[in-house]
HTML snippet that shows the backbone in 3Dmol.js (N, CA, C, O; Angstrom):
<script src="https://3Dmol.org/build/3Dmol-min.js"></script>
<div id="view" style="width:600px;height:400px;position:relative"></div>
<script>
const pdb = `
ATOM      1  N   MET A   1       2.179 -44.433  24.060  1.00  0.00           N
ATOM      2  CA  MET A   1       2.430 -43.290  24.899  1.00  0.00           C
ATOM      3  C   MET A   1       1.093 -42.678  25.314  1.00  0.00           C
ATOM      4  O   MET A   1       0.262 -42.407  24.447  1.00  0.00           O
ATOM      5  N   PRO A   2       0.854 -42.449  26.606  1.00  0.00           N
ATOM      6  CA  PRO A   2      -0.409 -41.882  27.064  1.00  0.00           C
ATOM      7  C   PRO A   2      -0.539 -40.407  26.665  1.00  0.00           C
ATOM      8  O   PRO A   2       0.448 -39.676  26.590  1.00  0.00           O
ATOM      9  N   THR A   3      -1.773 -39.999  26.415  1.00  0.00           N
ATOM     10  CA  THR A   3      -2.051 -38.598  26.074  1.00  0.00           C
ATOM     11  C   THR A   3      -3.190 -38.089  26.937  1.00  0.00           C
ATOM     12  O   THR A   3      -4.004 -38.871  27.428  1.00  0.00           O
ATOM     13  N   LEU A   4      -3.247 -36.792  27.120  1.00  0.00           N
ATOM     14  CA  LEU A   4      -4.351 -36.154  27.837  1.00  0.00           C
ATOM     15  C   LEU A   4      -5.362 -35.635  26.832  1.00  0.00           C
ATOM     16  O   LEU A   4      -4.997 -34.995  25.845  1.00  0.00           O
ATOM     17  N   GLU A   5      -6.610 -35.906  27.080  1.00  0.00           N
ATOM     18  CA  GLU A   5      -7.693 -35.396  26.235  1.00  0.00           C
ATOM     19  C   GLU A   5      -8.600 -34.538  27.110  1.00  0.00           C
ATOM     20  O   GLU A   5      -9.188 -35.028  28.074  1.00  0.00           O
ATOM     21  N   PHE A   6      -8.709 -33.251  26.767  1.00  0.00           N
ATOM     22  CA  PHE A   6      -9.532 -32.318  27.535  1.00  0.00           C
ATOM     23  C   PHE A   6     -10.875 -32.100  26.851  1.00  0.00           C
ATOM     24  O   PHE A   6     -10.955 -32.038  25.625  1.00  0.00           O
ATOM     25  N   ASN A   7     -11.928 -31.985  27.655  1.00  0.00           N
ATOM     26  CA  ASN A   7     -13.246 -31.683  27.107  1.00  0.00           C
ATOM     27  C   ASN A   7     -13.218 -30.295  26.476  1.00  0.00           C
ATOM     28  O   ASN A   7     -12.720 -29.351  27.089  1.00  0.00           O
ATOM     29  N   GLY A   8     -13.744 -30.157  25.265  1.00  0.00           N
ATOM     30  CA  GLY A   8     -13.797 -28.878  24.582  1.00  0.00           C
ATOM     31  C   GLY A   8     -12.542 -28.513  23.818  1.00  0.00           C
ATOM     32  O   GLY A   8     -12.470 -27.424  23.249  1.00  0.00           O
ATOM     33  N   LYS A   9     -11.561 -29.380  23.787  1.00  0.00           N
ATOM     34  CA  LYS A   9     -10.299 -29.093  23.106  1.00  0.00           C
ATOM     35  C   LYS A   9     -10.520 -28.840  21.610  1.00  0.00           C
ATOM     36  O   LYS A   9      -9.886 -27.961  21.028  1.00  0.00           O
ATOM     37  N   HIS A  10     -11.403 -29.598  21.004  1.00  0.00           N
ATOM     38  CA  HIS A  10     -11.691 -29.433  19.582  1.00  0.00           C
ATOM     39  C   HIS A  10     -12.265 -28.043  19.302  1.00  0.00           C
ATOM     40  O   HIS A  10     -11.946 -27.438  18.279  1.00  0.00           O
ATOM     41  N   HIS A  11     -13.105 -27.533  20.201  1.00  0.00           N
ATOM     42  CA  HIS A  11     -13.712 -26.214  20.005  1.00  0.00           C
ATOM     43  C   HIS A  11     -12.669 -25.106  20.071  1.00  0.00           C
ATOM     44  O   HIS A  11     -12.782 -24.107  19.360  1.00  0.00           O
ATOM     45  N   ILE A  12     -11.673 -25.266  20.901  1.00  0.00           N
ATOM     46  CA  ILE A  12     -10.610 -24.266  21.003  1.00  0.00           C
ATOM     47  C   ILE A  12      -9.774 -24.257  19.723  1.00  0.00           C
ATOM     48  O   ILE A  12      -9.409 -23.189  19.233  1.00  0.00           O
ATOM     49  N   TYR A  13      -9.472 -25.420  19.186  1.00  0.00           N
ATOM     50  CA  TYR A  13      -8.659 -25.504  17.972  1.00  0.00           C
ATOM     51  C   TYR A  13      -9.384 -24.929  16.755  1.00  0.00           C
ATOM     52  O   TYR A  13      -8.732 -24.449  15.827  1.00  0.00           O
ATOM     53  N   THR A  14     -10.716 -24.966  16.738  1.00  0.00           N
ATOM     54  CA  THR A  14     -11.472 -24.482  15.582  1.00  0.00           C
ATOM     55  C   THR A  14     -12.111 -23.110  15.832  1.00  0.00           C
ATOM     56  O   THR A  14     -12.921 -22.656  15.024  1.00  0.00           O
ATOM     57  N   HIS A  15     -11.762 -22.451  16.928  1.00  0.00           N
ATOM     58  CA  HIS A  15     -12.369 -21.153  17.265  1.00  0.00           C
ATOM     59  C   HIS A  15     -12.115 -20.108  16.192  1.00  0.00           C
ATOM     60  O   HIS A  15     -12.998 -19.298  15.911  1.00  0.00           O
ATOM     61  N   HIS A  16     -10.928 -20.102  15.581  1.00  0.00           N
ATOM     62  CA  HIS A  16     -10.598 -19.094  14.574  1.00  0.00           C
ATOM     63  C   HIS A  16     -11.524 -19.167  13.361  1.00  0.00           C
ATOM     64  O   HIS A  16     -11.644 -18.189  12.622  1.00  0.00           O
ATOM     65  N   LEU A  17     -12.174 -20.295  13.145  1.00  0.00           N
ATOM     66  CA  LEU A  17     -13.085 -20.428  12.011  1.00  0.00           C
ATOM     67  C   LEU A  17     -14.412 -19.717  12.259  1.00  0.00           C
ATOM     68  O   LEU A  17     -15.133 -19.424  11.306  1.00  0.00           O
ATOM     69  N   THR A  18     -14.752 -19.431  13.521  1.00  0.00           N
ATOM     70  CA  THR A  18     -16.022 -18.780  13.843  1.00  0.00           C
ATOM     71  C   THR A  18     -15.909 -17.268  13.933  1.00  0.00           C
ATOM     72  O   THR A  18     -16.931 -16.584  14.006  1.00  0.00           O
ATOM     73  N   VAL A  19     -14.689 -16.721  13.930  1.00  0.00           N
ATOM     74  CA  VAL A  19     -14.501 -15.270  14.020  1.00  0.00           C
ATOM     75  C   VAL A  19     -14.728 -14.667  12.638  1.00  0.00           C
ATOM     76  O   VAL A  19     -14.091 -15.088  11.672  1.00  0.00           O
ATOM     77  N   PRO A  20     -15.635 -13.679  12.528  1.00  0.00           N
ATOM     78  CA  PRO A  20     -15.922 -13.122  11.208  1.00  0.00           C
ATOM     79  C   PRO A  20     -14.755 -12.316  10.649  1.00  0.00           C
ATOM     80  O   PRO A  20     -14.012 -11.680  11.396  1.00  0.00           O
ATOM     81  N   TYR A  21     -14.604 -12.350   9.341  1.00  0.00           N
ATOM     82  CA  TYR A  21     -13.557 -11.602   8.644  1.00  0.00           C
ATOM     83  C   TYR A  21     -14.001 -10.146   8.509  1.00  0.00           C
ATOM     84  O   TYR A  21     -15.108  -9.872   8.045  1.00  0.00           O
ATOM     85  N   ARG A  22     -13.143  -9.220   8.911  1.00  0.00           N
ATOM     86  CA  ARG A  22     -13.434  -7.799   8.762  1.00  0.00           C
ATOM     87  C   ARG A  22     -12.199  -7.102   8.204  1.00  0.00           C
ATOM     88  O   ARG A  22     -11.140  -7.131   8.832  1.00  0.00           O
ATOM     89  N   PRO A  23     -12.315  -6.476   7.034  1.00  0.00           N
ATOM     90  CA  PRO A  23     -11.154  -5.794   6.461  1.00  0.00           C
ATOM     91  C   PRO A  23     -10.828  -4.519   7.242  1.00  0.00           C
ATOM     92  O   PRO A  23     -11.712  -3.914   7.849  1.00  0.00           O
ATOM     93  N   LEU A  24      -9.562  -4.117   7.224  1.00  0.00           N
ATOM     94  CA  LEU A  24      -9.152  -2.878   7.867  1.00  0.00           C
ATOM     95  C   LEU A  24      -9.568  -1.704   6.993  1.00  0.00           C
ATOM     96  O   LEU A  24      -9.378  -1.724   5.777  1.00  0.00           O
ATOM     97  N   GLU A  25     -10.135  -0.681   7.622  1.00  0.00           N
ATOM     98  CA  GLU A  25     -10.566   0.506   6.904  1.00  0.00           C
ATOM     99  C   GLU A  25      -9.950   1.727   7.558  1.00  0.00           C
ATOM    100  O   GLU A  25      -9.751   1.753   8.772  1.00  0.00           O
ATOM    101  N   THR A  26      -9.646   2.743   6.752  1.00  0.00           N
ATOM    102  CA  THR A  26      -9.049   3.977   7.251  1.00  0.00           C
ATOM    103  C   THR A  26     -10.095   4.763   8.040  1.00  0.00           C
ATOM    104  O   THR A  26     -11.226   4.938   7.586  1.00  0.00           O
ATOM    105  N   ASP A  27      -9.706   5.235   9.226  1.00  0.00           N
ATOM    106  CA  ASP A  27     -10.563   6.081  10.053  1.00  0.00           C
ATOM    107  C   ASP A  27      -9.950   7.480  10.065  1.00  0.00           C
ATOM    108  O   ASP A  27      -8.976   7.733  10.773  1.00  0.00           O
ATOM    109  N   LYS A  28     -10.526   8.380   9.281  1.00  0.00           N
ATOM    110  CA  LYS A  28      -9.980   9.730   9.127  1.00  0.00           C
ATOM    111  C   LYS A  28      -9.920  10.482  10.450  1.00  0.00           C
ATOM    112  O   LYS A  28      -9.035  11.319  10.628  1.00  0.00           O
ATOM    113  N   SER A  29     -10.834  10.214  11.387  1.00  0.00           N
ATOM    114  CA  SER A  29     -10.836  10.932  12.665  1.00  0.00           C
ATOM    115  C   SER A  29      -9.671  10.526  13.564  1.00  0.00           C
ATOM    116  O   SER A  29      -9.319  11.275  14.476  1.00  0.00           O
ATOM    117  N   ARG A  30      -9.069   9.370  13.335  1.00  0.00           N
ATOM    118  CA  ARG A  30      -7.940   8.911  14.146  1.00  0.00           C
ATOM    119  C   ARG A  30      -6.603   9.028  13.423  1.00  0.00           C
ATOM    120  O   ARG A  30      -5.570   8.603  13.940  1.00  0.00           O
ATOM    121  N   SER A  31      -6.628   9.595  12.251  1.00  0.00           N
ATOM    122  CA  SER A  31      -5.427   9.706  11.452  1.00  0.00           C
ATOM    123  C   SER A  31      -4.553  10.855  11.933  1.00  0.00           C
ATOM    124  O   SER A  31      -5.062  11.919  12.285  1.00  0.00           O
ATOM    125  N   CYS A  32      -3.228  10.646  11.951  1.00  0.00           N
ATOM    126  CA  CYS A  32      -2.284  11.708  12.313  1.00  0.00           C
ATOM    127  C   CYS A  32      -2.202  12.740  11.200  1.00  0.00           C
ATOM    128  O   CYS A  32      -2.112  13.939  11.465  1.00  0.00           O
ATOM    129  N   ASN A  33      -2.231  12.284   9.970  1.00  0.00           N
ATOM    130  CA  ASN A  33      -2.155  13.159   8.806  1.00  0.00           C
ATOM    131  C   ASN A  33      -3.035  12.533   7.725  1.00  0.00           C
ATOM    132  O   ASN A  33      -2.576  11.659   6.991  1.00  0.00           O
ATOM    133  N   PRO A  34      -4.292  12.966   7.616  1.00  0.00           N
ATOM    134  CA  PRO A  34      -5.228  12.307   6.691  1.00  0.00           C
ATOM    135  C   PRO A  34      -4.797  12.322   5.231  1.00  0.00           C
ATOM    136  O   PRO A  34      -5.280  11.507   4.445  1.00  0.00           O
ATOM    137  N   THR A  35      -3.893  13.236   4.845  1.00  0.00           N
ATOM    138  CA  THR A  35      -3.479  13.296   3.448  1.00  0.00           C
ATOM    139  C   THR A  35      -2.400  12.281   3.116  1.00  0.00           C
ATOM    140  O   THR A  35      -2.186  11.965   1.945  1.00  0.00           O
ATOM    141  N   ASP A  36      -1.714  11.762   4.137  1.00  0.00           N
ATOM    142  CA  ASP A  36      -0.638  10.792   3.908  1.00  0.00           C
ATOM    143  C   ASP A  36      -1.039   9.439   4.453  1.00  0.00           C
ATOM    144  O   ASP A  36      -1.232   9.292   5.660  1.00  0.00           O
ATOM    145  N   ALA A  37      -1.168   8.453   3.588  1.00  0.00           N
ATOM    146  CA  ALA A  37      -1.627   7.114   3.993  1.00  0.00           C
ATOM    147  C   ALA A  37      -0.635   6.412   4.912  1.00  0.00           C
ATOM    148  O   ALA A  37      -1.025   5.489   5.627  1.00  0.00           O
ATOM    149  N   ASP A  38       0.638   6.816   4.918  1.00  0.00           N
ATOM    150  CA  ASP A  38       1.645   6.160   5.751  1.00  0.00           C
ATOM    151  C   ASP A  38       1.546   6.545   7.220  1.00  0.00           C
ATOM    152  O   ASP A  38       2.157   5.881   8.057  1.00  0.00           O
ATOM    153  N   ASP A  39       0.809   7.579   7.564  1.00  0.00           N
ATOM    154  CA  ASP A  39       0.722   8.049   8.960  1.00  0.00           C
ATOM    155  C   ASP A  39      -0.487   7.509   9.708  1.00  0.00           C
ATOM    156  O   ASP A  39      -0.695   7.879  10.863  1.00  0.00           O
ATOM    157  N   ASN A  40      -1.280   6.661   9.104  1.00  0.00           N
ATOM    158  CA  ASN A  40      -2.453   6.126   9.791  1.00  0.00           C
ATOM    159  C   ASN A  40      -2.035   5.075  10.812  1.00  0.00           C
ATOM    160  O   ASN A  40      -1.107   4.300  10.582  1.00  0.00           O
ATOM    161  N   LEU A  41      -2.729   5.063  11.932  1.00  0.00           N
ATOM    162  CA  LEU A  41      -2.454   4.107  13.002  1.00  0.00           C
ATOM    163  C   LEU A  41      -3.531   3.035  13.014  1.00  0.00           C
ATOM    164  O   LEU A  41      -4.704   3.334  12.788  1.00  0.00           O
ATOM    165  N   ILE A  42      -3.155   1.815  13.270  1.00  0.00           N
ATOM    166  CA  ILE A  42      -4.123   0.743  13.455  1.00  0.00           C
ATOM    167  C   ILE A  42      -4.379   0.646  14.949  1.00  0.00           C
ATOM    168  O   ILE A  42      -3.466   0.358  15.724  1.00  0.00           O
ATOM    169  N   THR A  43      -5.625   0.889  15.356  1.00  0.00           N
ATOM    170  CA  THR A  43      -5.975   0.829  16.784  1.00  0.00           C
ATOM    171  C   THR A  43      -7.083  -0.134  17.021  1.00  0.00           C
ATOM    172  O   THR A  43      -7.510  -0.315  18.162  1.00  0.00           O
TER     173      THR A  43
END
`;
const viewer = $3Dmol.createViewer("view");
viewer.addModel(pdb, "pdb");
viewer.setStyle({}, {cartoon: {color: "spectrum"}});
viewer.zoomTo();
viewer.render();
</script>
């Protein structure tokens, strides 16, 4: 069965490996209610 091979296809499949890991941190200035952890928004 014929297949299509695109230039750079391997780089697209492995792109997620080059993105640095960054943990989510609470931003008190964007919090709806800084005393309650359930009201924080991820933006």
